[in-house]
N, C-alpha and C positions, 0 to 999 in steps of 0.2 A: 458271765461274770457281771452280775447286776451291781449297779452302784446306787447309793442313796444321796439325795440332794441334802446339803446342809446349808444353813443360813446363820451368819454371825453378824452382830452389829457392834461397832467400835466407835466410842466418841472420839472426835478428832478436832483439836483446837487449830483450825486453819480456815482460810476462805475456800469456798467450793471451787473457785477458779484455779487456785494453786493446787488443791488436791486432785482436780480433774487432770491437770497436766501430768501429774505423777502416775495416773492411771491410764492415760490415753496416748502417750508418746513413748517411742523407743528409749529415749534418754531418761525420761521419768521412770519407766518401769525398770530399767537397768539399775537405777539408783537404789532400789529396795527389793525388787521382786526376783530377779534372775541375775546370774553372773554376767550374762551378755544378752542384749536384745537388739535385733536389727529388723528394720521394716523395709520390705521390697515389694513393689507391685500390689500394694493393699494387703499384704500378709505380714504377720509378725513371726519372727523366729526367736524362740527363747532357748537359752542354753544354761544348764546347771551342770558344771563339770563336763562329763562326756555325754549326758543326756540332752537331746535336742527335741523340742516340740514346736510345731507350727500351728498358728491360729489365724483365723480371719475375724476382723471386727464385723459383727452382724447388726449391732444396734449401738447408736451413739446419740446422746443428747448433751449438748455443751453444758458443763458444770453440773450434770445430774446422773448420767448413766453411761457406762461402757460395758458391752457384752462381747466376749470372744467365743468363737466356736473352734474347739480343738479339731484339727484336721484328722487325726487318728482315732477319734472317739465316735460313738453313735451320735446321730443327728441332734438329740435333745440334751446332750451333755455340753454345758457351756460353763464359762467362768464369768460371773457378773459382779460388777462393781456399781453400786448405787449410792449416790450422795444425797443424804436427806438433811434438810434445814428446817428447824423448828420455827414456825411462823411467829411465835410469841417471843422466844428467847434468842433466836438466831443461832442456837447451838447446832453444830454440824456433826453428823454421824456418817460413818461408812458402813454400808451393808455389803457383805461379801456372801455370794452364793456359789457353791462349788459342789462337785460330786466326788464321792470316795466310796471304797468298798465298805460294807457294813461293819466289818471287823476293824476298820481303820478310822472310824469317826473321831474317837478321842485323840488319836495321834495326829490327824489332819487338823483338828481344832487347835491343838498345841502349836503346830506348824504355823497356822495362820496368826496365832497370837504373837509368835516370834516375828513373822514377816511384817505385821502391822506395827509392832514395836520399832522395827527398822524404819518403816515409812514415817512414823511420828518423829523419830530422831532426825531424819532427813529434812522434814518440813518444819522442825522446831516446835512440835506440838507437845 
C-alpha cells in the first residue's frame, strides 16, 4: 500500500509563536486537529471517534517546524507542519506535508482545507 506525499500551503494571519503552540502541544492540537489529544512520555495520542493513532515528535524548531512520526506507519511517513514567514511582508503561511493513498489525494486535500479552516477559526485568523 504505497502512499504519496502531498504538500499544501495555507496563509495564516497569526504570529508564528501562537501558531506553533497550536501545532506542538496536546491542548493546541486538540483545539482543531483531533477530538482528543494526550501527551505522555514524549508521545502524542490522537483520537478521532473510535480511531486512535500514536505519534512521536521527531523534529521541532520553535515557531518554525513540528514533525510527527506515526508509530503504525513506515519510517518515512510523517506529518509535517512548517511555519514560513516572508522576510519582506512578515506574512505567515503554514505548510502541511502529509501522506495519503494515491486514490485519496483530493479527499485528503479537502480534509486539510477543513482542518485548517478550524485552526484559523480557533486563532482568529
